[in-house]
C-alpha positions, 0 to 999 in steps of 0.5 A: 229400658222403657219410659212411662207417660205422666200415668205410670204406663211403661213405653218399652221397645221390645223387638222388631215393630214393636212396643210394649204397653206395660209389659217389658221384654225382660219383666217386671223393672229391677231398677229405675230412674227418676226423671222429673217432669219439670225438667220438660222444656214446654213449649210456649207457642202450642200453650203445652205444659210440661207434662202434654210434653212429657207424654208426647215426647213419649208418644211420638218416640213410642210410634216411630219406634213401631216402625223400626226393626230392632237391633241389639247394638244400634238401634233399641230400647236404650234409643226409644228412651233417647229420642223420647228424652230428646222429643221433649227435650229433657233437662234442655238437652237433645242429645240423649243416646244410649250410652248417656243412658246407660250411665245415668242408670248405672249411677243413677238408677235405684233398685226397686227392692233387694230382690231387684238387685239380686235378678240385676247382679246375681247371674253376674257374680255366679258366672264371675264365681264359675270363671274364678274356679275354673280357673283355679282349679285348672292352674292347680292341675297343671302343676 
């Protein structure tokens, strides 16, 4: 999971102490959730606009995650994106986390194309097919 600057450059916490730029850890994106820069809380005090706050959120999260060890379960690319959204106060919210992001990606995310859909779901469906076939074959051979 990555988050892009307003110019489209994607940042991804891809491994220990490494935040990639336009080179995601698992290849090109297959699914995306288009966020609205208008939902960023603009900082009136410094005169900073929404686009600047967005880019600042992405930058600050990326700089922070350059100094973190990657942990598959607890501190990963989802956490990096959550920190960026919390920093920019996306949708006036500072409680973004990997569970919330997974939920939104599942229900609001869109596939980039049909091939993206296949890359996402085909490996899972093949595994389910293998397991079901093994159970059926084993069940019939026992009788």
